[in-house]
Each structure stands twice: as structure tokens, then as C-alpha cells.
C-alpha positions in Angstrom: 97.8 99.5 95.4 98.5 102.5 97.3 101.1 105.3 96.6 103.0 106.6 99.5 104.6 110.3 99.8 108.1 110.2 99.5 109.6 111.8 102.6 112.3 114.0 102.8 115.4 112.1 102.0 113.6 110.9 98.9 112.6 114.4 98.1 116.2 115.4 98.5 117.8 112.9 96.3 115.0 113.9 93.6 116.3 117.2 93.9 119.9 116.8 93.7 119.2 116.4 89.7 121.2 119.0 87.9 118.6 121.2 85.4 119.8 119.7 82.4 118.7 115.8 83.9 115.6 117.2 85.6 114.2 118.4 82.3 115.2 114.8 80.5 113.5 112.9 83.3 110.4 115.5 83.3 110.1 114.9 79.7 110.2 111.1 80.0 107.0 111.2 82.4 105.1 113.3 80.3 105.8 111.0 77.3 105.1 108.0 79.3 101.7 109.6 80.7 100.8 111.0 77.3 101.6 107.1 75.7 99.0 105.5 78.4 96.6 108.0 78.7 95.4 107.0 74.6 94.1 103.4 76.0 94.3 103.1 79.7 92.3 106.4 80.7 90.2 106.0 83.7 91.6 102.8 84.9 92.4 102.4 88.4 95.8 101.8 87.7 96.5 104.1 85.4 95.6 106.9 87.8 97.6 105.2 90.7 100.4 106.1 88.0 99.6 109.5 87.3 99.5 110.3 90.8 103.1 108.5 91.4 104.0 111.1 88.3 102.6 114.2 89.4 104.1 113.7 92.9 107.7 113.2 91.0 106.5 116.2 89.0 106.0 118.4 91.7 109.4 117.5 93.4 111.4 117.9 90.5 109.6 121.6 89.4 110.1 122.7 92.7 113.8 121.8 92.8 114.3 124.0 89.5 117.6 125.6 89.7 118.6 124.3 93.4 120.5 121.2 92.6 122.0 120.2 96.2 124.3 117.5 95.3 125.8 115.2 92.5 126.9 111.4 93.4 125.7 107.8 93.3 123.1 108.2 95.8 121.2 110.8 94.1 121.1 108.9 90.4 120.6 105.5 92.5 117.4 106.8 93.8 116.4 108.5 90.6 116.6 105.2 88.9 114.8 103.6 91.9 111.8 106.1 91.4 112.1 105.1 87.4 111.8 101.2 88.2 108.7 101.9 90.4 107.2 103.6 87.2 107.8 100.6 85.3 106.4 98.6 88.1 103.0 100.3 87.6 103.5 99.9 83.8 103.4 96.2 84.1 101.2 95.9 86.8 
């Protein structure tokens, strides 16, 4: 399974989160990765998940204090990204 890079609109949607929400999401991503690392380290599917989490983390960290918008579209996209992480967990 190949992970594609987010396009500029996807990046903008992730960066529209306010600081509190961004920090919460970063915490969730860290918890998921740390929890799965114990049993899945070295497996190809887990390595792909780690790459996806790393990309999301980098985008979120680069947006520190730069929230550009609020709205349903932003939250819909962030929810979609979390669902994609769940798909990696299941597969």
C-alpha cells in the first residue's frame, strides 16, 4: 500500500486547526504510534502507518500558531485523515 503526499489544499485544511485542537491531535497520533510500536515495529504495514503519521505531524507542527480558518470543511478533512489512520490500523 502506497501513501501519497498531501496536496496544498489538504495541507491547508490540516493547518486551519486552532492550537488546542492541533495539540490534541498530535497527542492522539503519538499515543497511536507508541501503543502499536510495542508489537508491530518492523512490519511493513506499520512502517507505512508511521510514514503517514510523520507527514501529518510535520504538517501540524509547521502550522504552530498559524490557524487560517475555522469551519466544517476543515474538520471534515481532519476527520477523514483520522479515518485513514484507522484504515491502516485495520489492514
